[in-house]
Backbone of each chain as ProteinMPNN parsed JSONL, in Angstrom:
{"seq_chain_A": "MMELEALQEVNPEVRARGARIVALTPELERYTRSVHKKLNLTFDILTDLHLKTAEQFRLAFVLPDYLRDLYKSFGNTLDRFHDESEYRLPMPGRYVIDKEGIICAADVNADYTIRSEPSETVRVLGIIHSSPTKE", "coords_chain_A": {"N_chain_A": [[210.292, 86.185, 24.949], [207.766, 86.483, 26.141], [206.426, 87.109, 23.859], [206.621, 84.653, 22.513], [205.115, 82.964, 24.186], [202.626, 84.164, 23.952], [202.148, 83.789, 21.249], [202.02, 81.04, 21.206], [199.63, 80.642, 22.515], [197.754, 81.402, 20.574], [198.239, 79.63, 18.573], [196.61, 77.325, 17.834], [194.459, 78.626, 16.565], [195.772, 79.865, 14.482], [196.678, 77.654, 13.025], [194.226, 76.594, 12.34], [193.499, 78.324, 10.407], [194.932, 77.573, 8.292], [197.561, 78.317, 8.367], [200.959, 78.834, 9.564], [203.286, 79.183, 12.257], [206.571, 80.465, 12.662], [209.363, 81.084, 14.743], [212.09, 83.238, 14.858], [215.441, 83.499, 15.956], [218.695, 84.793, 16.804], [220.005, 82.962, 18.361], [221.931, 80.044, 19.267], [221.332, 76.485, 18.718], [221.366, 75.078, 21.136], [220.212, 76.757, 22.914], [217.728, 77.423, 21.785], [216.528, 74.971, 21.881], [216.125, 74.515, 24.633], [214.388, 76.588, 25.319], [212.206, 75.986, 23.721], [211.356, 73.614, 24.841], [210.843, 74.343, 27.481], [208.674, 76.103, 27.218], [206.844, 74.506, 26.069], [206.273, 74.544, 23.254], [204.394, 74.395, 20.197], [205.192, 75.127, 17.764], [207.959, 75.8, 15.537], [211.182, 76.962, 16.657], [213.577, 78.749, 14.989], [217.05, 78.85, 14.333], [218.526, 81.714, 13.489], [221.239, 81.991, 12.264], [223.953, 84.111, 12.82], [222.384, 86.233, 12.188], [221.502, 86.32, 9.531], [219.04, 86.178, 8.147], [217.531, 88.102, 9.505], [218.988, 90.324, 8.755], [218.305, 90.438, 6.063], [215.626, 91.077, 6.232], [216.018, 93.523, 7.129], [216.335, 94.133, 9.871], [218.367, 93.881, 11.644], [220.573, 95.083, 14.158], [223.359, 96.768, 15.759], [224.281, 96.528, 19.107], [224.685, 99.344, 21.257], [227.818, 100.261, 22.845], [227.601, 100.806, 25.641], [225.318, 99.425, 26.355], [225.966, 96.866, 25.765], [227.887, 96.32, 27.713], [226.275, 96.509, 29.947], [224.464, 94.386, 29.557], [226.246, 92.279, 29.64], [226.947, 92.414, 32.308], [224.64, 91.489, 33.419], [224.865, 88.9, 32.806], [224.203, 88.205, 30.285], [225.615, 87.044, 27.766], [225.981, 87.691, 24.74], [227.748, 87.111, 22.71], [228.443, 84.476, 23.154], [225.898, 83.271, 23.058], [225.224, 83.688, 20.411], [227.33, 82.931, 18.838], [229.081, 84.815, 17.681], [231.254, 87.655, 17.705], [230.371, 90.242, 17.636], [227.928, 92.251, 19.178], [224.935, 91.867, 18.248], [221.441, 92.308, 17.502], [218.117, 91.287, 16.5], [215.667, 93.692, 15.588], [212.626, 93.562, 17.321], [210.009, 91.924, 15.636], [207.061, 91.121, 13.784], [205.838, 89.271, 11.138], [203.452, 88.65, 8.554], [203.273, 86.419, 5.947], [202.095, 85.818, 2.748], [200.935, 83.034, 0.66], [202.103, 83.469, -1.782], [204.436, 84.576, -1.129], [204.527, 87.201, -0.42], [204.661, 89.981, 1.757], [202.077, 90.568, 3.981], [201.372, 91.605, 6.379], [203.06, 93.628, 8.678], [204.681, 94.141, 11.591], [206.696, 96.068, 13.373], [208.806, 97.365, 15.937], [210.959, 99.668, 17.393], [211.071, 99.905, 20.071], [211.367, 97.57, 22.462], [209.429, 96.882, 24.246], [206.978, 97.108, 23.154], [204.48, 95.534, 21.384], [202.451, 94.175, 18.741], [199.175, 92.772, 19.076], [198.733, 89.235, 19.122], [196.171, 88.428, 18.407], [195.46, 90.213, 16.448], [197.126, 89.43, 14.391], [196.016, 86.925, 13.896], [193.562, 87.754, 12.942], [194.284, 88.947, 10.482], [195.197, 86.666, 9.168], [192.818, 85.324, 8.939], [191.472, 86.86, 7.055], [193.071, 86.495, 4.768], [192.716, 83.788, 4.491], [190.034, 83.511, 3.868], [189.824, 84.764, 1.484], [189.562, 84.33, -2.084], [191.755, 81.985, -3.644], [194.51, 82.665, -5.773], [194.99, 80.936, -8.546]], "CA_chain_A": [[209.66, 85.044, 25.641], [206.33, 86.782, 26.247], [205.932, 86.995, 22.482], [206.477, 83.229, 22.194], [203.977, 82.43, 24.955], [201.396, 84.722, 23.379], [201.936, 83.117, 19.957], [201.603, 79.666, 21.505], [198.207, 80.708, 22.866], [196.9, 81.514, 19.381], [198.674, 78.703, 17.518], [195.504, 76.543, 17.267], [193.687, 79.479, 15.651], [196.626, 80.06, 13.302], [196.643, 76.397, 12.265], [192.867, 76.45, 11.803], [193.405, 79.188, 9.224], [195.829, 77.021, 7.272], [198.857, 78.992, 8.438], [201.957, 78.261, 10.453], [204.172, 80.154, 12.908], [207.956, 80.154, 13.001], [210.018, 82.152, 15.495], [213.515, 83.289, 14.506], [216.325, 84.15, 16.916], [220.093, 84.497, 16.469], [220.619, 82.055, 19.331], [222.311, 78.688, 18.856], [220.301, 75.478, 18.977], [221.309, 74.627, 22.532], [219.311, 77.674, 23.624], [216.369, 77.31, 21.243], [216.0, 73.684, 22.349], [215.643, 74.612, 26.013], [213.213, 77.475, 25.34], [211.12, 75.25, 23.089], [210.912, 72.618, 25.814], [210.329, 75.038, 28.662], [207.38, 76.731, 26.935], [205.981, 73.51, 25.41], [205.807, 75.153, 22.008], [203.985, 73.493, 19.121], [205.746, 75.644, 16.504], [209.418, 75.734, 15.564], [212.089, 78.1, 16.791], [214.671, 78.554, 14.044], [218.265, 79.609, 14.614], [218.916, 82.612, 12.397], [222.661, 82.099, 12.577], [224.621, 85.359, 12.439], [221.323, 87.187, 11.786], [221.461, 86.441, 8.065], [217.671, 86.469, 7.703], [217.178, 89.405, 10.092], [219.629, 91.329, 7.888], [217.524, 90.547, 4.818], [214.395, 91.811, 6.576], [216.562, 94.815, 7.594], [215.979, 94.277, 11.291], [219.545, 93.67, 12.492], [221.285, 96.278, 14.623], [224.461, 96.525, 16.704], [224.026, 97.142, 20.41], [225.695, 100.323, 21.671], [228.802, 99.74, 23.811], [227.145, 100.886, 27.026], [224.311, 98.388, 26.598], [226.709, 95.608, 25.724], [228.489, 96.133, 29.032], [225.184, 96.281, 30.889], [223.97, 93.022, 29.344], [227.288, 91.366, 30.133], [226.884, 92.417, 33.773], [223.475, 90.665, 33.763], [225.162, 87.517, 32.411], [223.719, 87.955, 28.921], [226.795, 87.079, 26.91], [225.433, 87.442, 23.411], [228.767, 86.502, 21.851], [228.31, 83.017, 23.322], [224.565, 82.839, 22.614], [225.077, 83.834, 18.949], [228.548, 82.509, 18.16], [229.772, 85.886, 16.956], [231.787, 88.58, 18.701], [229.582, 91.463, 17.609], [226.662, 92.167, 19.909], [223.848, 92.324, 17.378], [220.122, 91.746, 17.79], [217.064, 91.697, 15.568], [214.57, 94.486, 16.136], [211.47, 92.674, 17.388], [209.085, 92.129, 14.529], [206.206, 89.982, 13.411], [205.398, 89.402, 9.749], [202.605, 87.631, 7.934], [203.666, 86.259, 4.546], [201.083, 84.986, 2.08], [201.466, 81.873, -0.072], [202.911, 83.946, -2.913], [205.697, 85.088, -0.597], [204.428, 88.657, -0.244], [204.359, 90.4, 3.13], [200.763, 91.218, 4.047], [201.303, 92.349, 7.649], [204.407, 93.864, 9.203], [204.665, 94.881, 12.849], [208.03, 96.207, 13.96], [208.917, 98.524, 16.815], [212.295, 99.778, 17.975], [210.882, 99.752, 21.511], [211.127, 96.13, 22.647], [208.303, 96.651, 25.155], [205.72, 97.327, 22.44], [204.183, 94.522, 20.358], [201.055, 94.091, 18.351], [198.523, 91.601, 19.671], [198.595, 88.069, 18.247], [194.794, 88.357, 17.888], [195.463, 90.994, 15.22], [197.756, 88.537, 13.405], [195.004, 85.909, 13.573], [192.547, 88.433, 12.133], [194.857, 89.065, 9.133], [195.21, 85.318, 8.581], [191.424, 85.017, 8.61], [191.152, 87.57, 5.812], [193.771, 85.782, 3.674], [192.153, 82.442, 4.406], [188.697, 83.533, 3.282], [189.849, 85.327, 0.13], [189.779, 83.277, -3.078], [193.158, 81.813, -3.997], [194.878, 82.905, -7.174], [195.649, 79.747, -9.103]], "C_chain_A": [[208.144, 85.246, 25.775], [205.675, 86.674, 24.882], [205.68, 85.524, 22.146], [205.271, 82.621, 22.911], [202.653, 82.897, 24.363], [201.092, 84.072, 22.025], [201.468, 81.68, 20.175], [200.103, 79.619, 21.804], [197.304, 80.712, 21.635], [197.246, 80.489, 18.305], [197.534, 77.822, 16.975], [194.668, 77.349, 16.267], [194.449, 79.735, 14.351], [196.553, 78.824, 12.409], [195.276, 76.19, 11.607], [192.663, 77.308, 10.56], [194.426, 78.779, 8.158], [197.229, 77.61, 7.296], [199.757, 78.338, 9.486], [202.83, 79.383, 11.019], [205.591, 79.608, 12.913], [208.542, 81.363, 13.737], [211.51, 82.088, 15.199], [214.3, 84.066, 15.562], [217.76, 83.88, 16.488], [220.729, 83.447, 17.377], [220.867, 80.653, 18.775], [221.266, 77.67, 19.332], [220.238, 75.022, 20.431], [220.372, 75.516, 23.355], [217.87, 77.553, 23.113], [215.712, 76.019, 21.734], [215.398, 73.828, 23.739], [214.414, 75.522, 26.115], [211.991, 76.727, 24.805], [210.492, 74.281, 24.081], [210.213, 73.3, 26.995], [208.916, 75.582, 28.428], [206.401, 75.763, 26.259], [205.411, 74.023, 24.092], [205.41, 74.088, 20.99], [204.307, 74.108, 17.755], [207.268, 75.698, 16.655], [210.062, 77.069, 15.939], [213.259, 77.805, 15.866], [215.86, 79.426, 14.444], [218.663, 80.403, 13.375], [220.394, 82.949, 12.614], [223.282, 83.357, 11.965], [223.658, 86.378, 11.808], [221.191, 87.378, 10.275], [220.063, 86.819, 7.574], [217.192, 87.807, 8.257], [217.782, 90.535, 9.26], [218.792, 91.546, 6.63], [216.186, 91.254, 5.028], [214.731, 93.225, 7.071], [216.147, 95.142, 9.033], [217.203, 94.224, 12.198], [220.173, 94.999, 12.901], [222.354, 95.89, 15.635], [224.137, 97.24, 18.012], [225.08, 98.191, 20.709], [226.577, 99.751, 22.793], [228.265, 99.709, 25.238], [226.121, 99.804, 27.357], [224.949, 96.998, 26.591], [227.3, 95.303, 27.109], [227.42, 95.834, 30.086], [224.682, 94.84, 30.784], [224.957, 92.001, 29.877], [227.202, 91.254, 31.652], [225.679, 91.619, 34.272], [223.715, 89.189, 33.418], [224.664, 87.178, 31.015], [224.874, 88.119, 27.936], [226.384, 86.696, 25.492], [226.458, 86.825, 22.469], [228.716, 84.971, 21.956], [226.976, 82.515, 22.783], [224.489, 82.76, 21.087], [226.258, 83.31, 18.152], [229.08, 83.588, 17.214], [230.174, 86.948, 17.978], [230.99, 89.882, 18.764], [228.292, 91.258, 18.397], [225.549, 92.751, 19.035], [222.55, 91.642, 17.774], [219.178, 92.072, 16.638], [216.126, 92.661, 16.278], [213.359, 93.551, 16.198], [210.498, 92.97, 16.262], [208.265, 90.89, 14.266], [205.637, 90.244, 12.022], [204.399, 88.306, 9.404], [202.953, 87.624, 6.448], [202.64, 85.354, 3.874], [201.751, 83.91, 1.221], [202.329, 82.266, -1.255], [204.232, 84.547, -2.448], [205.709, 86.591, -0.392], [204.019, 88.973, 1.202], [203.0, 91.09, 3.156], [200.467, 91.776, 5.43], [202.721, 92.462, 8.178], [204.291, 94.711, 10.462], [206.068, 94.901, 13.424], [207.989, 97.416, 14.893], [210.295, 98.527, 17.461], [212.238, 99.657, 19.498], [210.473, 98.305, 21.791], [209.965, 95.842, 23.602], [206.948, 96.919, 24.489], [205.564, 96.276, 21.337], [202.717, 94.616, 19.962], [200.477, 92.798, 18.926], [198.47, 90.446, 18.661], [197.179, 87.927, 17.674], [194.67, 89.137, 16.582], [196.077, 90.162, 14.076], [196.766, 87.469, 12.943], [193.926, 86.509, 12.662], [193.015, 88.557, 10.668], [194.837, 87.706, 8.43], [193.802, 84.9, 8.158], [191.01, 85.646, 7.292], [191.797, 86.86, 4.614], [193.078, 84.459, 3.391], [190.823, 82.446, 3.654], [188.684, 84.118, 1.865], [190.171, 84.231, -0.874], [191.252, 83.19, -3.489], [193.378, 82.051, -5.486], [195.611, 81.685, -7.702], [195.865, 79.932, -10.601]], "O_chain_A": [[207.354, 84.328, 25.557], [204.539, 86.218, 24.749], [204.65, 85.185, 21.565], [204.504, 81.861, 22.321], [201.689, 82.137, 24.281], [199.932, 83.831, 21.692], [200.632, 81.166, 19.431], [199.402, 78.689, 21.404], [196.23, 80.111, 21.639], [196.623, 80.472, 17.244], [197.483, 77.586, 15.767], [194.226, 76.818, 15.249], [193.862, 79.813, 13.272], [196.389, 78.932, 11.194], [195.173, 75.688, 10.488], [191.764, 77.051, 9.758], [194.736, 79.546, 7.246], [197.999, 77.424, 6.354], [199.353, 77.414, 10.192], [203.081, 80.39, 10.358], [205.795, 78.416, 13.143], [208.254, 82.511, 13.398], [212.123, 81.023, 15.278], [213.887, 85.139, 16.003], [218.032, 82.85, 15.871], [221.886, 83.082, 17.172], [220.12, 80.152, 17.935], [220.446, 77.946, 20.208], [219.176, 74.622, 20.909], [219.812, 75.081, 24.361], [216.919, 77.575, 23.894], [214.505, 75.974, 21.971], [214.302, 73.333, 24.004], [213.507, 75.258, 26.904], [210.894, 76.82, 25.357], [209.271, 74.142, 24.155], [209.142, 72.883, 27.436], [208.067, 75.532, 29.319], [205.28, 76.138, 25.918], [204.206, 73.941, 23.852], [206.013, 73.016, 20.93], [203.778, 73.683, 16.728], [207.793, 75.648, 17.768], [209.567, 78.142, 15.594], [213.865, 76.736, 15.946], [215.698, 80.581, 14.84], [219.076, 79.844, 12.358], [220.744, 84.034, 13.079], [223.153, 83.623, 10.771], [224.049, 87.244, 11.025], [220.818, 88.451, 9.802], [219.914, 87.67, 6.697], [216.52, 88.564, 7.555], [217.159, 91.581, 9.082], [218.592, 92.677, 6.187], [215.679, 91.933, 4.135], [213.84, 94.013, 7.388], [215.687, 96.238, 9.352], [217.095, 94.493, 13.394], [220.287, 95.921, 12.093], [222.278, 94.842, 16.277], [223.765, 98.414, 18.016], [226.26, 97.962, 20.445], [226.156, 98.894, 23.57], [228.443, 98.727, 25.958], [226.057, 99.323, 28.488], [224.527, 96.092, 27.309], [227.219, 94.177, 27.601], [227.626, 95.023, 30.989], [224.499, 94.162, 31.795], [224.576, 90.999, 30.482], [227.357, 90.173, 32.22], [225.681, 91.129, 35.401], [222.875, 88.336, 33.702], [224.691, 86.019, 30.602], [225.077, 89.185, 27.355], [226.435, 85.528, 25.105], [226.097, 86.103, 21.54], [228.92, 84.266, 20.968], [226.914, 81.471, 22.134], [223.801, 81.905, 20.528], [226.2, 83.249, 16.924], [229.478, 83.297, 16.086], [229.506, 87.117, 18.999], [230.937, 90.541, 19.803], [227.647, 90.216, 18.289], [225.261, 93.947, 19.075], [222.557, 90.535, 18.314], [219.41, 93.021, 15.889], [215.82, 92.466, 17.455], [213.089, 92.826, 15.241], [210.201, 94.129, 15.972], [208.708, 89.764, 14.492], [205.04, 91.288, 11.763], [204.491, 87.183, 9.9], [202.933, 88.657, 5.78], [202.348, 84.262, 4.362], [202.974, 83.883, 1.077], [203.187, 81.497, -1.688], [205.049, 84.974, -3.263], [206.768, 87.192, -0.21], [203.151, 88.318, 1.779], [202.784, 92.074, 2.449], [199.407, 92.368, 5.635], [203.491, 91.502, 8.129], [203.854, 95.86, 10.406], [206.572, 93.885, 13.902], [207.237, 98.365, 14.669], [210.741, 97.517, 18.006], [213.242, 99.343, 20.137], [209.386, 97.868, 21.414], [209.559, 94.69, 23.753], [205.912, 96.955, 25.153], [206.423, 96.152, 20.463], [201.868, 95.067, 20.729], [201.21, 91.854, 19.223], [198.193, 90.664, 17.482], [197.0, 87.375, 16.589], [193.878, 88.777, 15.711], [195.597, 90.197, 12.943], [196.687, 87.15, 11.757], [193.445, 85.856, 11.736], [192.247, 88.306, 9.739], [194.502, 87.61, 7.249], [193.62, 84.214, 7.153], [190.284, 85.038, 6.505], [191.156, 86.65, 3.584], [192.879, 84.061, 2.243], [190.517, 81.519, 2.904], [187.698, 83.999, 1.138], [190.942, 83.317, -0.582], [191.912, 84.214, -3.661], [192.556, 81.691, -6.329], [196.756, 81.442, -7.322], [196.407, 79.045, -11.261]]}, "seq_chain_B": "MSKLQDHLDEFKKTFESGAPPYNAPHEAIEMTHRATAELKASGIEDAALKVGDRAPSFTLFNQDHVQVASTDLLREGPLVVSFFRGHW", "coords_chain_B": {"N_chain_B": [[191.013, 86.033, 26.869], [194.473, 86.548, 27.551], [196.235, 89.635, 27.228], [198.968, 90.403, 25.235], [200.297, 92.892, 25.266], [199.584, 93.881, 27.764], [200.999, 92.189, 29.485], [203.583, 92.924, 28.769], [203.592, 95.601, 29.535], [203.344, 95.309, 32.252], [205.749, 94.011, 32.844], [207.543, 96.069, 32.161], [206.874, 98.021, 34.015], [207.591, 96.782, 36.431], [210.334, 96.341, 35.987], [211.27, 98.973, 35.71], [210.769, 99.999, 38.17], [212.776, 99.197, 39.708], [212.581, 97.119, 41.39], [212.685, 93.676, 42.76], [212.166, 90.905, 40.471], [214.264, 91.917, 38.994], [215.782, 94.041, 39.963], [216.798, 96.422, 38.861], [219.292, 98.83, 38.465], [219.189, 102.444, 38.632], [220.761, 103.646, 36.628], [220.858, 101.659, 34.707], [218.27, 101.54, 33.786], [218.06, 104.038, 32.647], [219.897, 103.696, 30.589], [218.664, 101.766, 28.941], [216.507, 103.225, 28.061], [217.805, 105.239, 26.63], [219.047, 103.721, 24.642], [216.849, 102.683, 23.248], [215.699, 105.039, 22.272], [217.763, 105.924, 20.606], [217.839, 103.84, 18.775], [215.348, 104.071, 17.551], [215.713, 106.609, 16.41], [217.569, 105.972, 14.514], [216.259, 105.194, 12.289], [215.527, 102.639, 11.683], [213.046, 101.439, 11.799], [211.671, 102.395, 9.576], [213.28, 101.429, 7.603], [212.981, 98.695, 7.663], [211.557, 95.738, 6.146], [208.384, 95.899, 4.483], [204.737, 95.863, 4.249], [203.648, 94.449, 1.243], [206.143, 94.11, 0.2], [208.374, 91.627, -1.166], [208.983, 88.73, 0.668], [212.103, 87.68, 1.961], [213.458, 84.457, 1.278], [214.228, 81.687, 3.456], [216.359, 79.175, 4.865], [216.709, 77.342, 7.62], [217.972, 75.921, 10.719], [215.932, 74.114, 12.978], [214.932, 73.732, 16.488], [215.406, 71.061, 16.89], [217.458, 70.391, 15.289], [216.654, 70.098, 12.635], [216.415, 70.893, 9.254], [214.616, 73.658, 8.068], [212.739, 75.002, 5.49], [211.57, 78.055, 4.243], [210.253, 78.229, 1.822], [209.18, 75.684, 1.472], [207.318, 75.627, 3.558], [205.607, 77.683, 2.796], [204.344, 76.616, 0.63], [202.381, 75.159, 1.765], [200.789, 76.987, 3.079], [200.017, 80.318, 4.441], [202.507, 82.195, 6.336], [203.566, 82.994, 9.586], [206.023, 84.995, 10.779], [208.097, 85.483, 13.405], [210.407, 87.59, 14.875], [212.646, 87.305, 17.481], [214.592, 88.193, 20.411], [215.905, 86.422, 22.221], [216.56, 83.839, 24.707], [216.925, 85.088, 27.084]], "CA_chain_B": [[192.424, 85.741, 26.566], [195.382, 87.573, 28.083], [196.783, 90.523, 26.211], [200.429, 90.457, 25.237], [200.787, 94.217, 25.659], [199.408, 94.002, 29.223], [202.145, 91.503, 30.106], [204.776, 93.739, 28.523], [203.476, 96.798, 30.378], [203.601, 94.859, 33.625], [207.203, 93.798, 32.907], [208.214, 97.368, 32.112], [206.608, 98.678, 35.293], [208.413, 96.12, 37.457], [211.737, 96.603, 35.667], [211.606, 100.384, 35.929], [210.622, 100.328, 39.589], [214.014, 98.78, 40.367], [212.229, 96.069, 42.358], [212.967, 92.306, 42.327], [213.401, 90.108, 40.417], [215.298, 92.494, 38.127], [216.624, 94.941, 40.754], [217.533, 97.236, 37.883], [219.767, 100.121, 38.956], [218.683, 103.606, 37.91], [221.563, 103.884, 35.413], [220.5, 100.632, 33.725], [216.982, 101.946, 33.208], [218.404, 105.171, 31.77], [220.593, 103.173, 29.402], [217.717, 101.108, 28.033], [215.729, 104.309, 27.433], [218.679, 105.894, 25.655], [219.257, 102.792, 23.517], [215.611, 102.612, 22.467], [215.566, 106.319, 21.573], [218.763, 105.946, 19.53], [217.443, 102.873, 17.744], [214.237, 104.723, 16.829], [216.274, 107.715, 15.635], [218.4, 105.433, 13.429], [215.402, 104.996, 11.118], [215.437, 101.205, 11.397], [211.637, 101.045, 11.601], [211.314, 102.715, 8.193], [214.107, 100.633, 6.696], [212.554, 97.287, 7.708], [210.642, 95.337, 5.074], [207.018, 96.376, 4.732], [203.618, 95.254, 3.521], [203.795, 94.563, -0.205], [207.479, 93.641, -0.194], [208.567, 90.181, -1.235], [209.741, 88.258, 1.837], [213.263, 86.849, 1.631], [213.296, 83.053, 1.696], [215.284, 81.264, 4.38], [216.448, 77.769, 5.256], [217.384, 77.42, 8.916], [217.788, 74.752, 11.586], [215.039, 74.286, 14.128], [215.448, 73.322, 17.807], [215.777, 69.641, 16.836], [218.466, 70.325, 14.236], [216.038, 69.738, 11.36], [216.398, 72.068, 8.388], [213.277, 74.119, 7.696], [212.812, 75.984, 4.396], [210.348, 78.863, 4.168], [209.538, 77.935, 0.57], [208.384, 74.469, 1.723], [206.192, 75.989, 4.433], [204.666, 78.546, 2.067], [203.553, 75.772, -0.277], [201.238, 74.659, 2.543], [199.93, 78.077, 3.545], [200.7, 81.537, 4.892], [203.505, 82.027, 7.375], [203.795, 84.059, 10.561], [207.439, 84.97, 11.144], [208.344, 86.37, 14.543], [211.812, 87.756, 15.236], [212.81, 87.633, 18.901], [215.983, 88.349, 20.801], [216.487, 85.199, 22.755], [215.978, 83.174, 25.885], [217.228, 85.863, 28.282]], "C_chain_B": [[193.319, 86.888, 27.054], [195.973, 88.389, 26.945], [198.304, 90.586, 26.35], [200.927, 91.81, 25.749], [200.618, 94.463, 27.161], [200.579, 93.367, 29.961], [203.416, 92.345, 29.968], [204.763, 95.001, 29.387], [203.818, 96.466, 31.829], [205.102, 94.652, 33.841], [207.928, 95.135, 33.019], [208.073, 98.097, 33.449], [207.515, 98.102, 36.388], [209.88, 96.445, 37.249], [212.119, 98.027, 36.063], [211.396, 100.837, 37.368], [211.897, 99.98, 40.36], [213.793, 97.652, 41.366], [212.677, 94.691, 41.859], [211.908, 91.864, 41.328], [214.533, 90.772, 39.642], [216.292, 93.351, 38.899], [217.457, 95.865, 39.856], [217.99, 98.551, 38.51], [219.261, 101.25, 38.064], [219.42, 103.816, 36.584], [221.182, 102.888, 34.313], [219.204, 101.003, 33.02], [217.205, 103.105, 32.23], [219.018, 104.684, 30.459], [219.623, 102.52, 28.428], [216.857, 102.168, 27.334], [216.53, 104.977, 26.318], [218.833, 105.014, 24.409], [218.02, 102.723, 22.625], [215.422, 103.889, 21.654], [216.531, 106.393, 20.391], [218.379, 105.006, 18.391], [216.299, 103.443, 16.9], [214.783, 105.788, 15.879], [217.096, 107.221, 14.439], [217.582, 105.194, 12.156], [215.178, 103.537, 10.764], [213.996, 100.767, 11.138], [211.195, 101.298, 10.156], [212.064, 101.843, 7.193], [213.624, 99.185, 6.595], [211.569, 96.975, 6.585], [209.2, 95.615, 5.487], [205.993, 95.57, 3.955], [203.799, 95.509, 2.025], [205.151, 94.118, -0.708], [207.479, 92.111, -0.308], [209.426, 89.757, -0.05], [210.941, 87.442, 1.385], [212.988, 85.4, 2.056], [214.456, 82.682, 2.607], [215.214, 79.763, 4.611], [217.318, 77.719, 6.502], [217.128, 76.148, 9.726], [216.823, 75.063, 12.717], [215.695, 73.711, 15.394], [215.862, 71.851, 17.847], [216.801, 69.36, 15.74], [217.898, 69.758, 12.923], [215.997, 71.014, 10.516], [214.977, 72.404, 7.95], [213.432, 75.203, 6.625], [211.495, 76.734, 4.288], [209.56, 78.548, 2.899], [208.679, 76.669, 0.705], [207.137, 74.806, 2.532], [205.141, 76.785, 3.671], [203.836, 77.76, 1.052], [202.283, 75.288, 0.429], [200.283, 75.768, 2.978], [200.732, 79.28, 3.976], [201.593, 81.261, 6.101], [203.519, 83.258, 8.28], [205.255, 83.936, 10.994], [207.675, 85.991, 12.251], [209.836, 86.408, 14.846], [211.893, 88.107, 16.716], [214.273, 87.542, 19.289], [216.604, 87.067, 21.321], [215.887, 84.771, 24.072], [216.115, 84.015, 27.148], [216.204, 86.955, 28.528]], "O_chain_B": [[192.943, 88.057, 26.969], [196.18, 87.886, 25.841], [198.841, 90.793, 27.438], [201.853, 91.876, 26.557], [201.421, 95.175, 27.764], [201.092, 93.924, 30.932], [204.209, 92.467, 30.901], [205.799, 95.416, 29.906], [204.483, 97.231, 32.527], [205.659, 95.051, 34.864], [208.809, 95.311, 33.86], [209.021, 98.705, 33.947], [208.121, 98.841, 37.163], [210.592, 96.782, 38.195], [213.162, 98.253, 36.676], [211.803, 101.938, 37.74], [212.083, 100.401, 41.501], [214.707, 97.274, 42.099], [213.01, 94.537, 40.684], [210.812, 92.424, 41.345], [215.65, 90.256, 39.627], [217.476, 93.403, 38.566], [218.654, 96.055, 40.071], [217.168, 99.306, 39.031], [218.945, 101.039, 36.892], [218.809, 104.119, 35.559], [221.184, 103.231, 33.131], [219.059, 100.807, 31.814], [216.624, 103.148, 31.145], [218.707, 105.184, 29.379], [219.747, 102.7, 27.216], [216.522, 102.025, 26.158], [216.021, 105.245, 25.229], [218.76, 105.495, 23.278], [218.129, 102.707, 21.399], [215.033, 103.835, 20.487], [216.17, 106.862, 19.312], [218.561, 105.317, 17.214], [216.294, 103.305, 15.677], [214.386, 105.871, 14.717], [217.296, 107.955, 13.471], [218.145, 105.013, 11.076], [214.695, 103.226, 9.675], [213.748, 99.846, 10.359], [210.44, 100.512, 9.584], [211.575, 101.553, 6.102], [213.827, 98.526, 5.575], [210.836, 97.854, 6.131], [208.848, 95.574, 6.666], [206.327, 94.722, 3.128], [204.068, 96.632, 1.599], [205.312, 93.788, -1.884], [206.706, 91.413, 0.349], [210.472, 90.351, 0.208], [210.807, 86.591, 0.505], [212.354, 85.161, 3.084], [215.529, 83.281, 2.541], [214.141, 79.162, 4.559], [218.512, 78.015, 6.452], [216.19, 75.399, 9.452], [216.883, 76.128, 13.332], [216.843, 73.268, 15.374], [216.594, 71.441, 18.748], [216.979, 68.216, 15.322], [218.583, 69.032, 12.202], [215.599, 72.076, 10.996], [214.23, 71.529, 7.514], [214.15, 76.185, 6.815], [210.428, 76.122, 4.247], [208.33, 78.597, 2.906], [207.593, 76.585, 0.133], [206.041, 74.332, 2.233], [203.941, 76.595, 3.867], [202.751, 78.194, 0.662], [201.257, 75.041, -0.204], [199.103, 75.515, 3.218], [201.961, 79.286, 3.898], [201.457, 80.247, 6.786], [203.488, 84.397, 7.814], [205.671, 82.9, 11.512], [207.483, 87.193, 12.065], [210.456, 85.364, 15.051], [211.288, 89.083, 17.162], [215.083, 86.914, 18.608], [217.697, 86.679, 20.909], [214.846, 85.272, 24.497], [215.501, 83.707, 28.169], [216.318, 87.699, 29.503]]}, "name": "protein", "num_of_chains": 2, "seq": "MMELEALQEVNPEVRARGARIVALTPELERYTRSVHKKLNLTFDILTDLHLKTAEQFRLAFVLPDYLRDLYKSFGNTLDRFHDESEYRLPMPGRYVIDKEGIICAADVNADYTIRSEPSETVRVLGIIHSSPTKEMSKLQDHLDEFKKTFESGAPPYNAPHEAIEMTHRATAELKASGIEDAALKVGDRAPSFTLFNQDHVQVASTDLLREGPLVVSFFRGHW"}
């Protein structure tokens, strides 16, 4: 959620550099809809159903049993949120992909309390934006 | 502009103090530490796609049930893709 709010803050700068943000979560649309509305986002949240895309980026992992029980006790029933019985999550990550489909920035961290600054992402986009396009 | 990491540090401090609104019990804090350490040890950070790799394409539904294809978006410009856990 903090990641989304921080990305929303820089979205005008991202758009000014000809780029676009999308946020991916395994959650069903009924949840993405409410988050999108609550945070007044001007970029899309996409439902990565059953973590198919997270798997391809090799970010998907299964929660250990003890954490599954803890989350359940907090009311975080991921089986309902994700429409699958396995408690899986994507490792938090932020990627910049250039027009040719190549990853030109990758920030992942197994510790969910550590993220790179969106200003750094904007800086990378600025570099891509100012470099001559290969046509 | 506010720093994302400052907000996250603040969250972590509050969570680990056991204070409201989270009121996290000591065992819960221990469990999250253990889980993070195990996830790091699993090598997932090294396995994840990296700079220079070709990004997989995806076609997914957005919050308004409209299909969005990464290949369409990339025709217009670069893409920032953020993976997050969810609304909780």
